[in-house]
All heavy atoms as an XYZ file, in Angstrom:
880
protein
N      85.485    257.490     66.373
C      85.565    258.687     65.543
C      85.686    258.302     64.065
O      86.606    257.597     63.679
C      86.769    259.543     65.948
C      86.934    260.832     65.170
C      85.901    261.879     65.575
O      85.231    261.711     66.585
N      85.799    262.928     64.791
N      84.729    258.754     63.279
C      84.724    258.432     61.855
C      85.720    259.352     61.143
O      85.777    260.550     61.391
C      83.337    258.618     61.264
C      83.364    258.422     59.749
C      82.363    257.638     61.882
N      86.486    258.784     60.250
C      87.392    259.558     59.411
C      86.971    259.424     57.966
O      86.595    258.335     57.512
C      88.826    259.088     59.574
C      89.419    259.424     60.961
C      90.899    259.083     61.060
O      91.354    258.128     60.448
N      91.624    259.868     61.815
N      87.063    260.532     57.224
C      86.712    260.554     55.813
C      87.977    260.968     55.043
O      88.618    261.978     55.388
C      85.596    261.549     55.542
C      84.291    261.338     56.335
C      83.313    262.470     56.043
C      83.658    260.013     55.995
N      88.313    260.231     54.016
C      89.518    260.498     53.236
C      89.139    260.597     51.762
O      88.647    259.632     51.182
C      90.582    259.414     53.445
C      91.809    259.727     52.576
C      90.956    259.308     54.909
N      89.378    261.774     51.201
C      89.068    261.986     49.774
C      90.268    261.653     48.886
O      91.400    261.745     49.306
C      88.668    263.449     49.502
C      87.510    263.967     50.330
C      87.964    264.787     51.492
O      89.109    264.561     51.951
O      87.185    265.653     51.936
N      89.967    261.326     47.663
C      90.983    261.134     46.641
C      90.397    261.417     45.268
O      89.161    261.479     45.123
C      91.535    259.686     46.699
O      90.507    258.762     46.437
N      91.263    261.633     44.281
C      90.798    261.755     42.916
C      90.836    263.164     42.352
O      90.488    263.347     41.172
N      91.235    264.134     43.112
C      91.326    265.490     42.583
C      92.484    265.629     41.603
O      93.278    264.723     41.420
N      92.546    266.782     40.984
C      93.660    267.032     40.049
C      93.373    268.165     39.113
O      92.413    268.944     39.315
N      94.187    268.259     38.070
C      94.060    269.282     37.050
C      93.454    268.675     35.793
O      93.886    267.630     35.334
C      95.456    269.866     36.734
C      95.523    270.854     35.560
C      94.724    272.114     35.872
C      96.985    271.189     35.285
N      92.417    269.345     35.281
C      91.741    268.848     34.092
C      91.384    270.029     33.204
O      91.188    271.153     33.686
C      90.502    268.047     34.471
C      89.443    268.891     35.161
C      89.913    267.292     33.297
N      91.280    269.789     31.924
C      90.914    270.847     30.999
C      89.406    271.047     30.958
O      88.634    270.141     31.330
C      91.440    270.522     29.590
C      92.929    270.617     29.449
C      93.392    270.462     28.014
O      92.713    269.845     27.202
N      94.543    271.046     27.693
N      88.997    272.191     30.467
C      87.587    272.509     30.280
C      86.898    271.400     29.506
O      87.420    270.947     28.470
C      87.476    273.850     29.535
C      86.051    274.289     29.260
C      85.374    275.089     30.140
C      85.414    273.878     28.078
C      84.071    275.522     29.866
C      84.112    274.288     27.815
C      83.461    275.098     28.720
O      82.186    275.498     28.450
N      85.763    270.934     30.001
C      85.039    269.881     29.356
C      85.446    268.474     29.767
O      84.803    267.489     29.358
N      86.478    268.368     30.558
C      86.960    267.066     30.987
C      86.162    266.504     32.157
O      85.169    267.071     32.606
N      86.628    265.366     32.642
C      85.953    264.653     33.730
C      86.934    264.278     34.829
O      88.125    264.075     34.576
C      85.280    263.385     33.199
O      84.306    263.673     32.227
N      86.413    264.184     36.014
C      87.139    263.660     37.184
C      86.174    262.870     38.034
O      84.967    263.179     38.043
C      87.758    264.798     38.016
C      89.044    265.454     37.551
C      89.380    266.635     38.474
C      90.195    264.469     37.503
N      86.724    261.943     38.755
C      85.893    261.182     39.714
C      86.569    261.286     41.071
O      87.716    260.878     41.235
C      85.761    259.729     39.299
C      84.843    258.903     40.192
C      84.685    257.480     39.656
N      83.782    256.677     40.469
C      82.481    256.651     40.344
N      81.889    257.392     39.388
N      81.721    255.862     41.109
N      85.828    261.798     42.028
C      86.309    261.903     43.409
C      85.762    260.740     44.207
O      84.604    260.332     44.015
C      85.880    263.217     44.034
C      86.224    264.499     43.276
C      85.738    265.705     44.082
C      87.688    264.596     43.013
N      86.535    260.245     45.131
C      86.117    259.185     46.018
C      86.333    259.580     47.462
O      87.278    260.300     47.778
C      86.855    257.886     45.721
O      86.512    257.379     44.449
N      85.477    259.103     48.321
C      85.582    259.367     49.761
C      85.455    258.037     50.477
O      84.421    257.358     50.342
C      84.463    260.308     50.195
S      84.340    260.562     51.969
N      86.470    257.685     51.210
C      86.465    256.451     51.973
C      86.267    256.753     53.446
O      86.988    257.566     54.020
C      87.786    255.686     51.782
N      85.269    256.090     54.037
C      84.964    256.284     55.468
C      85.542    255.160     56.263
O      85.560    254.007     55.844
C      83.462    256.364     55.667
N      86.014    255.500     57.487
C      86.606    254.483     58.350
C      85.552    253.626     59.018
O      85.870    252.550     59.543
C      87.512    255.135     59.409
O      86.734    256.040     60.210
N      84.292    254.107     59.027
C      83.212    253.336     59.602
C      82.104    253.165     58.612
O      82.203    253.535     57.452
N      81.004    252.612     59.064
C      79.876    252.363     58.205
C      79.158    253.651     57.824
O      78.823    254.439     58.686
C      78.865    251.426     58.896
O      77.691    251.329     58.126
N      78.973    253.860     56.519
C      78.259    255.057     56.073
C      76.759    254.863     56.139
O      76.003    255.817     56.010
C      78.672    255.462     54.630
C      78.257    254.369     53.629
C      80.155    255.752     54.563
C      78.481    254.786     52.185
N      76.344    253.639     56.345
C      74.920    253.346     56.384
C      74.242    254.066     57.557
O      73.064    254.365     57.524
C      74.699    251.834     56.483
C      73.269    251.410     56.361
C      72.674    251.396     55.116
C      72.530    251.053     57.466
C      71.339    251.037     54.974
C      71.194    250.670     57.338
C      70.614    250.662     56.092
N      75.026    254.328     58.594
C      74.450    254.943     59.809
C      74.221    256.441     59.696
O      73.508    257.015     60.522
C      75.372    254.674     61.018
O      76.641    255.300     60.782
N      74.775    257.076     58.677
C      74.641    258.530     58.547
C      73.278    258.887     57.932
O      72.768    258.198     57.078
C      75.754    259.089     57.674
C      77.133    258.994     58.265
C      78.117    258.311     57.606
C      77.400    259.596     59.468
C      79.390    258.206     58.133
C      78.669    259.497     60.028
C      79.668    258.798     59.338
N      72.750    260.009     58.402
C      71.530    260.539     57.810
C      71.807    261.186     56.458
O      70.910    261.307     55.613
C      70.886    261.563     58.732
C      70.080    260.888     59.843
O      69.867    259.687     59.787
N      69.702    261.659     60.820
N      73.024    261.656     56.281
C      73.355    262.301     55.013
C      74.841    262.227     54.744
O      75.649    262.240     55.681
N      75.183    262.135     53.480
C      76.583    262.244     53.061
C      76.601    263.078     51.807
O      75.665    263.016     50.987
C      77.182    260.860     52.770
C      77.421    260.053     54.010
S      78.654    258.762     53.749
C      80.163    259.733     53.649
N      77.672    263.839     51.673
C      77.694    264.735     50.527
C      79.062    265.258     50.203
O      80.068    264.930     50.875
N      79.080    266.076     49.191
C      80.297    266.762     48.731
C      80.081    268.258     48.750
O      79.089    268.761     48.211
C      80.662    266.303     47.309
C      81.172    264.906     47.239
C      80.454    263.769     47.024
C      82.541    264.513     47.374
N      81.278    262.682     47.025
C      82.583    263.086     47.242
C      83.748    265.159     47.602
C      83.739    262.354     47.310
C      84.909    264.435     47.678
C      84.909    263.056     47.519
N      81.008    268.948     49.365
C      81.044    270.403     49.366
C      82.247    270.854     48.514
O      83.148    270.075     48.304
C      81.224    270.949     50.792
C      80.043    270.798     51.689
C      79.651    269.562     52.182
C      79.308    271.928     52.059
C      78.553    269.439     53.029
C      78.216    271.817     52.905
C      77.834    270.569     53.392
N      82.226    272.096     48.137
C      83.413    272.689     47.520
C      83.564    274.121     47.970
O      82.609    274.794     48.317
C      83.338    272.620     45.975
C      82.317    273.550     45.356
C      82.281    273.374     43.843
N      81.232    274.180     43.230
C      80.811    274.009     41.987
N      81.337    273.066     41.204
N      79.880    274.801     41.491
N      84.817    274.556     47.941
C      85.126    275.934     48.321
C      86.101    276.514     47.309
O      87.231    276.031     47.190
C      85.701    276.012     49.728
C      85.853    277.440     50.217
C      86.060    277.509     51.724
O      86.449    276.527     52.360
N      85.789    278.668     52.287
N      85.652    277.495     46.597
C      86.481    278.196     45.640
C      87.217    279.322     46.375
O      86.754    279.800     47.417
C      85.635    278.786     44.516
N      88.356    279.770     45.840
C      89.121    280.855     46.484
C      88.241    282.082     46.674
O      87.591    282.558     45.755
C      90.250    281.116     45.488
C      90.425    279.820     44.767
C      89.039    279.259     44.632
N      88.221    282.581     47.907
C      87.479    283.788     48.225
C      85.981    283.615     48.321
O      85.256    284.594     48.481
N      85.516    282.378     48.281
C      84.064    282.137     48.337
C      83.733    281.235     49.497
O      84.605    280.529     50.048
C      83.571    281.520     47.033
C      83.681    282.456     45.835
C      83.004    281.842     44.628
C      83.055    282.815     43.432
N      82.361    282.229     42.236
N      82.468    281.211     49.860
C      82.024    280.356     50.937
C      81.923    278.902     50.447
O      81.725    278.637     49.263
C      80.657    280.823     51.442
C      80.689    282.117     52.231
C      79.338    282.417     52.875
O      78.304    282.042     52.384
N      79.369    283.121     54.026
N      82.057    278.011     51.393
C      81.890    276.610     51.093
C      80.428    276.349     50.707
O      79.524    276.834     51.375
C      82.316    275.756     52.269
C      82.431    274.282     51.993
C      82.983    273.539     53.210
N      84.324    273.998     53.535
C      85.092    273.422     54.452
N      84.638    272.356     55.127
N      86.291    273.875     54.721
N      80.210    275.586     49.621
C      78.864    275.301     49.203
C      78.655    273.799     49.060
O      79.559    273.056     48.707
C      78.536    276.000     47.859
C      79.337    275.497     46.682
C      78.796    275.987     45.342
O      77.604    276.373     45.255
O      79.579    275.955     44.378
N      77.418    273.405     49.327
C      77.048    272.002     49.170
C      76.768    271.732     47.712
O      75.892    272.357     47.117
C      75.833    271.709     50.033
C      75.278    270.278     49.982
C      76.326    269.261     50.384
C      74.046    270.163     50.884
N      77.489    270.778     47.136
C      77.370    270.480     45.707
C      76.399    269.345     45.442
O      75.558    269.445     44.556
C      78.773    270.124     45.138
C      78.656    269.680     43.689
C      79.714    271.301     45.275
N      76.539    268.282     46.223
C      75.667    267.119     46.013
C      75.580    266.337     47.318
O      76.534    266.318     48.083
C      76.238    266.213     44.914
N      74.438    265.713     47.551
C      74.282    264.962     48.796
C      73.256    263.873     48.646
O      72.349    263.926     47.816
C      73.872    265.875     49.940
C      72.508    266.501     49.773
C      72.037    267.189     51.056
O      72.144    266.617     52.146
N      71.467    268.386     50.901
N      73.423    262.854     49.502
C      72.388    261.872     49.753
C      71.660    262.341     51.014
O      72.291    262.701     51.991
C      73.001    260.493     50.029
C      73.419    259.742     48.811
C      74.775    259.674     48.466
C      72.495    259.092     48.011
C      75.178    258.982     47.335
C      72.897    258.390     46.881
C      74.231    258.338     46.547
N      70.332    262.290     50.967
C      69.573    262.596     52.159
C      69.037    261.287     52.752
O      69.256    260.211     52.180
C      68.416    263.581     51.841
C      67.493    263.021     50.753
C      68.994    264.929     51.440
C      66.327    263.940     50.455
N      68.381    261.375     53.898
C      68.021    260.171     54.663
C      67.143    259.200     53.874
O      67.185    258.004     54.096
C      67.345    260.553     55.961
O      66.188    261.334     55.711
N      66.358    259.716     52.950
C      65.492    258.854     52.148
C      66.261    258.054     51.106
O      65.708    257.124     50.487
C      64.424    259.704     51.448
O      65.031    260.570     50.516
N      67.509    258.441     50.896
C      68.294    257.847     49.838
C      68.299    258.631     48.547
O      69.050    258.332     47.629
N      67.470    259.668     48.513
C      67.428    260.517     47.331
C      68.678    261.366     47.260
O      69.385    261.585     48.239
C      66.193    261.430     47.365
C      64.915    260.655     47.191
O      64.960    259.577     46.602
O      63.853    261.159     47.654
N      68.943    261.872     46.047
C      70.088    262.752     45.840
C      69.618    264.171     45.569
O      68.553    264.379     44.982
C      70.950    262.271     44.675
O      70.126    262.142     43.488
C      71.554    260.898     44.977
N      70.430    265.114     46.003
C      70.120    266.539     45.801
C      71.393    267.206     45.278
O      72.498    266.960     45.800
C      69.684    267.213     47.128
C      69.389    268.699     46.881
C      68.474    266.515     47.704
N      71.224    268.031     44.257
C      72.376    268.719     43.662
C      72.131    270.229     43.656
O      70.996    270.708     43.502
C      72.561    268.280     42.207
C      72.857    266.799     42.041
C      71.835    265.863     41.878
C      74.175    266.345     42.072
C      72.116    264.514     41.748
C      74.473    264.996     41.931
C      73.446    264.099     41.781
O      73.725    262.754     41.650
N      73.203    270.976     43.756
C      73.084    272.400     43.582
C      72.842    272.651     42.094
O      73.276    271.861     41.220
C      74.337    273.152     44.061
O      74.093    274.527     44.104
C      75.537    272.883     43.174
N      72.157    273.745     41.774
C      71.688    273.969     40.423
C      72.825    273.967     39.393
O      72.645    273.417     38.276
C      70.945    275.314     40.356
C      70.485    275.675     38.970
N      69.387    275.051     38.363
C      70.932    276.572     38.088
C      69.214    275.566     37.174
N      70.142    276.484     36.974
N      73.946    274.530     39.748
C      75.024    274.720     38.758
C      75.667    273.408     38.294
O      76.372    273.401     37.282
C      76.102    275.627     39.332
O      76.693    275.043     40.479
N      75.424    272.305     38.995
C      76.050    271.044     38.610
C      75.062    270.001     38.124
O      75.452    268.903     37.726
C      76.903    270.435     39.754
C      77.872    271.482     40.293
C      76.028    269.887     40.858
N      73.783    270.321     38.160
C      72.763    269.363     37.720
C      73.006    268.929     36.285
O      73.237    269.765     35.402
C      71.369    269.984     37.878
C      70.866    270.018     39.296
C      69.448    270.591     39.374
C      68.966    270.648     40.790
N      67.599    271.247     40.891
N      72.934    267.639     36.076
C      73.143    267.104     34.720
C      74.614    266.852     34.388
O      74.908    266.230     33.373
N      75.513    267.365     35.207
C      76.927    267.181     34.966
C      77.612    266.316     36.035
O      78.538    265.555     35.731
C      77.639    268.538     34.916
C      77.140    269.469     33.825
C      78.020    270.709     33.698
N      78.046    271.512     34.897
C      79.143    271.824     35.574
N      80.315    271.351     35.183
N      79.078    272.580     36.663
N      77.174    266.462     37.269
C      77.739    265.717     38.380
C      76.783    264.633     38.804
O      75.562    264.767     38.723
C      78.002    266.621     39.575
C      79.127    267.613     39.398
C      79.692    267.865     38.142
C      79.640    268.297     40.498
C      80.716    268.769     37.994
C      80.666    269.192     40.372
C      81.213    269.445     39.094
N      77.372    263.539     39.349
C      76.557    262.433     39.848
C      77.201    261.870     41.095
O      78.369    261.477     41.081
C      76.423    261.344     38.786
O      75.676    260.261     39.278
N      76.425    261.826     42.185
C      76.914    261.261     43.437
C      76.448    259.820     43.553
O      75.319    259.482     43.168
C      76.457    262.103     44.639
C      77.123    261.644     45.930
C      74.930    262.102     44.774
C      76.843    262.566     47.123
N      77.320    258.972     44.047
C      76.961    257.569     44.225
C      77.578    257.049     45.512
O      78.485    257.666     46.075
C      77.440    256.736     43.010
O      78.837    256.806     42.891
N      77.100    255.904     45.962
C      77.607    255.330     47.193
C      77.718    253.824     47.081
O      76.960    253.198     46.351
C      76.752    255.731     48.382
C      75.317    255.192     48.327
C      74.429    255.860     49.336
N      74.816    255.543     50.703
C      74.350    256.194     51.770
N      73.497    257.165     51.613
N      74.742    255.829     52.978
N      78.648    253.268     47.832
C      78.802    251.814     47.928
C      78.829    251.490     49.417
O      79.842    251.651     50.067
C      80.065    251.374     47.226
C      80.212    249.859     47.179
O      79.719    249.178     48.102
O      80.829    249.349     46.226
N      77.686    251.058     49.943
C      77.602    250.808     51.387
C      78.544    249.675     51.819
O      79.059    249.684     52.929
C      76.166    250.479     51.768
C      75.252    251.697     51.683
O      75.700    252.825     51.747
N      73.963    251.424     51.535
N      78.734    248.721     50.956
C      79.606    247.586     51.295
C      81.058    248.016     51.472
O      81.794    247.481     52.303
C      79.479    246.493     50.258
N      81.463    248.992     50.658
C      82.857    249.467     50.698
C      82.990    250.746     51.532
O      84.097    251.271     51.662
C      83.363    249.727     49.280
C      83.474    248.465     48.443
C      84.054    248.770     47.058
C      84.202    247.492     46.255
N      84.759    247.770     44.879
N      81.857    251.268     52.038
C      81.865    252.510     52.816
C      82.503    253.651     52.038
O      83.363    254.380     52.546
C      82.574    252.311     54.153
C      81.825    251.372     55.063
O      80.587    251.425     55.137
N      82.551    250.491     55.746
N      82.079    253.793     50.803
C      82.620    254.883     49.973
C      81.482    255.681     49.356
O      80.390    255.153     49.081
C      83.497    254.337     48.850
O      82.752    253.423     48.035
C      84.735    253.620     49.398
N      81.760    256.928     49.112
C      80.875    257.826     48.379
C      81.719    258.474     47.290
O      82.838    258.908     47.522
C      80.260    258.906     49.287
C      79.429    259.893     48.488
C      79.411    258.257     50.359
N      81.172    258.535     46.078
C      81.919    259.076     44.963
C      81.162    260.234     44.299
O      79.933    260.343     44.450
C      82.188    257.977     43.939
O      82.954    256.933     44.486
N      81.914    261.048     43.625
C      81.323    262.145     42.857
C      81.928    262.129     41.455
O      83.131    262.379     41.287
C      81.615    263.494     43.526
C      80.943    264.697     42.863
C      79.410    264.633     43.054
C      81.479    265.999     43.462
N      81.119    261.754     40.481
C      81.530    261.784     39.088
C      81.234    263.155     38.527
O      80.081    263.596     38.557
C      80.794    260.706     38.280
C      81.138    260.688     36.808
C      82.575    260.290     36.539
O      83.076    259.363     37.169
N      83.215    260.972     35.594
N      82.261    263.807     38.021
C      82.114    265.168     37.506
C      82.454    265.198     36.032
O      83.588    264.883     35.640
C      83.030    266.114     38.275
C      82.859    266.063     39.793
S      83.841    267.293     40.673
C      85.487    266.685     40.323
N      81.474    265.532     35.221
C      81.646    265.594     33.769
C      81.444    267.020     33.290
O      80.883    267.856     34.009
C      80.638    264.656     33.105
C      80.823    263.215     33.488
O      81.940    262.757     33.707
N      79.705    262.489     33.559
N      81.878    267.259     32.080
C      81.735    268.598     31.455
C      82.206    269.695     32.402
O      81.492    270.688     32.616
C      80.261    268.815     31.064
O      79.813    267.820     30.164
N      83.370    269.507     32.935
C      83.883    270.429     33.960
C      84.160    271.820     33.358
O      84.577    271.962     32.199
C      85.138    269.870     34.596
C      84.856    268.781     35.625
C      86.102    267.946     35.902
C      84.322    269.381     36.909
N      83.933    272.810     34.193
C      84.110    274.217     33.801
C      85.100    274.874     34.764
O      85.256    274.405     35.905
C      82.784    274.953     33.888
C      81.664    274.330     33.097
C      80.348    275.055     33.336
C      79.184    274.418     32.571
N      77.916    275.111     32.809
N      85.744    275.950     34.355
C      86.676    276.632     35.272
C      86.015    277.028     36.599
O      86.678    277.004     37.645
C      87.100    277.871     34.470
C      87.018    277.408     33.052
C      85.808    276.516     33.008
N      84.725    277.347     36.568
C      84.038    277.739     37.802
C      83.810    276.553     38.750
O      83.347    276.751     39.876
C      82.710    278.433     37.504
C      81.811    277.677     36.549
C      81.940    278.171     35.104
O      83.096    278.392     34.661
O      80.896    278.319     34.436
N      84.142    275.342     38.319
C      84.084    274.174     39.228
C      85.361    274.046     40.036
O      85.447    273.204     40.932
C      83.869    272.894     38.412
C      82.537    272.842     37.722
O      81.519    273.215     38.342
O      82.482    272.414     36.548
N      86.329    274.898     39.763
C      87.595    274.840     40.485
C      87.403    275.129     41.956
O      86.643    276.025     42.345
C      88.586    275.851     39.884
O      88.917    275.427     38.567
C      89.847    275.963     40.715
N      88.086    274.380     42.798
C      88.017    274.574     44.221
C      88.500    273.364     45.001
O      88.913    272.381     44.383
N      88.452    273.464     46.300
C      88.748    272.320     47.134
C      87.451    271.602     47.451
O      86.483    272.225     47.896
C      89.449    272.744     48.445
C      89.714    271.527     49.317
C      90.738    273.497     48.170
N      87.431    270.315     47.172
C      86.223    269.527     47.371
C      86.364    268.692     48.642
O      87.393    268.043     48.873
C      86.005    268.611     46.164
C      85.415    269.342     44.971
C      86.186    270.277     44.263
C      84.114    269.113     44.564
C      85.647    270.957     43.191
C      83.563    269.796     43.484
C      84.344    270.718     42.796
O      83.800    271.394     41.750
N      85.310    268.761     49.451
C      85.297    268.079     50.731
C      84.179    267.047     50.788
O      83.043    267.358     50.419
C      85.092    269.061     51.867
C      86.167    270.110     52.018
C      86.064    271.329     51.339
C      87.256    269.898     52.848
C      87.050    272.302     51.496
C      88.230    270.866     52.995
C      88.125    272.071     52.303
O      89.073    273.032     52.465
N      84.496    265.900     51.288
C      83.481    264.904     51.619
C      83.000    265.195     53.038
O      83.808    265.549     53.913
C      84.110    263.518     51.521
S      83.028    262.149     51.993
N      81.720    265.042     53.275
C      81.179    265.299     54.613
C      80.046    264.343     54.940
O      79.405    263.802     54.021
C      80.688    266.750     54.699
N      79.811    264.175     56.218
C      78.739    263.282     56.652
C      78.054    263.916     57.876
O      78.666    264.695     58.606
C      79.284    261.909     57.023
N      76.788    263.572     58.045
C      76.058    264.074     59.203
C      75.192    262.993     59.816
O      74.645    262.166     59.096
C      75.184    265.298     58.819
C      74.217    265.030     57.705
C      73.463    266.320     57.342
N      72.608    266.137     56.175
C      71.369    265.681     56.226
N      70.821    265.377     57.377
N      70.662    265.553     55.113
N      75.078    263.046     61.136
C      74.235    262.096     61.847
C      72.849    262.673     62.060
O      71.869    261.927     62.173
C      74.876    261.722     63.192
O      76.140    261.159     62.990
N      72.784    263.990     62.159
C      71.495    264.674     62.314
C      71.459    265.810     61.298
O      71.663    265.580     60.109
C      71.348    265.171     63.744
N      71.228    267.026     61.762
C      71.126    268.146     60.815
C      72.467    268.846     60.582
O      72.597    269.613     59.618
C      70.100    269.170     61.317
O      70.469    269.647     62.586
N      73.438    268.578     61.445
C      74.727    269.269     61.332
C      75.744    268.364     60.625
O      75.863    267.187     60.952
C      75.241    269.645     62.728
O      74.290    270.484     63.372
C      76.600    270.339     62.609
N      76.475    268.980     59.691
C      77.547    268.251     59.016
C      78.744    268.208     60.001
O      79.434    269.214     60.149
C      77.921    268.942     57.736
C      76.822    268.880     56.720
C      75.865    269.820     56.485
C      76.573    267.822     55.782
N      75.025    269.417     55.477
C      75.426    268.198     55.033
C      77.185    266.607     55.493
C      74.902    267.358     54.019
C      76.671    265.789     54.494
C      75.528    266.162     53.758
N      78.921    267.111     60.652
C      79.900    267.050     61.719
C      81.111    266.192     61.427
O      82.010    266.046     62.284
C      79.244    266.622     63.061
C      78.333    265.430     62.878
O      78.155    264.904     61.776
N      77.743    264.970     63.956
N      81.181    265.584     60.256
C      82.368    264.822     59.874
C      82.848    265.348     58.531
O      82.067    265.459     57.575
C      82.057    263.324     59.767
C      81.566    262.721     61.066
C      80.223    262.426     61.248
C      82.466    262.418     62.068
C      79.774    261.877     62.417
C      82.017    261.849     63.259
C      80.677    261.579     63.426
O      80.238    261.022     64.581
N      84.158    265.635     58.466
C      84.722    266.230     57.250
C      86.024    265.542     56.852
O      86.789    265.111     57.724
C      85.028    267.708     57.481
C      83.825    268.542     57.696
C      83.181    268.792     58.877
C      83.058    269.235     56.689
N      82.088    269.590     58.672
C      81.990    269.898     57.340
C      83.202    269.375     55.326
C      81.055    270.678     56.657
C      82.288    270.146     54.630
C      81.232    270.792     55.307
N      86.245    265.443     55.567
C      87.536    265.006     55.072
C      88.496    266.181     54.999
O      88.149    267.304     55.296
N      89.694    265.899     54.547
C      90.728    266.930     54.516
C      90.655    267.773     53.262
O      91.260    268.844     53.191
C      92.122    266.308     54.628
C      92.689    265.725     53.317
C      92.049    264.420     52.866
O      91.188    263.871     53.564
N      92.448    263.944     51.708
N      89.918    267.327     52.276
C      89.746    268.079     51.051
C      90.688    267.637     49.947
O      91.804    267.150     50.211
N      90.230    267.776     48.723
C      91.069    267.468     47.565
C      90.877    268.583     46.522
O      89.754    269.012     46.267
C      90.711    266.077     46.983
O      91.627    265.751     45.930
C      89.292    266.013     46.445
N      91.971    269.023     45.934
C      91.921    270.162     45.007
C      91.496    269.700     43.633
O      92.023    268.711     43.076
C      93.305    270.821     44.911
C      93.394    271.963     43.920
C      92.621    273.179     44.369
O      92.690    273.568     45.526
N      91.899    273.806     43.431
N      90.554    270.450     43.053
C      90.126    270.271     41.660
C      90.388    271.581     40.947
O      89.900    272.621     41.369
C      88.652    269.875     41.576
C      88.189    269.902     40.113
C      88.413    268.488     42.186
N      91.146    271.496     39.864
C      91.440    272.693     39.074
C      91.054    272.440     37.607
O      91.532    271.447     37.034
C      92.927    273.072     39.153
O      93.300    273.259     40.516
C      93.191    274.352     38.378
N      90.219    273.287     37.076
C      89.787    273.167     35.697
C      90.349    274.345     34.908
O      90.056    275.500     35.222
C      88.235    273.154     35.595
C      87.824    272.921     34.136
C      87.655    272.084     36.493
N      91.168    274.035     33.918
C      91.787    275.069     33.111
C      90.927    275.378     31.896
O      90.260    274.507     31.340
C      93.163    274.640     32.650
O      93.079    273.490     31.824
N      90.932    276.643     31.496
C      90.117    277.074     30.353
C      90.851    276.933     29.029
O      92.034    276.650     28.998
C      89.682    278.509     30.548
O      90.823    279.351     30.686
């Protein structure tokens, strides 16, 4: 059973930066996809950034140019660098992985709060 553990959340001011990290208990190389989701209060969970099977990255429109997802296969980690943060980026951020089309592995989440 693969476990994903996030770290790096916190409180930051508008325009600031945070870096989230996700450590996997097993090899991330075997996954078809890994990504970061977020859930704001009262809203549905949304996919923010992901690696797809080709190795390409995909971002939701609202974070393009500000967020960057990266991975270290040797360390089994996936990170999310978040720059120029806005209050609307506030939420709980989850690391997730999938073996096929379903996101079936989830971390416990880390809170990101951006103050205006």
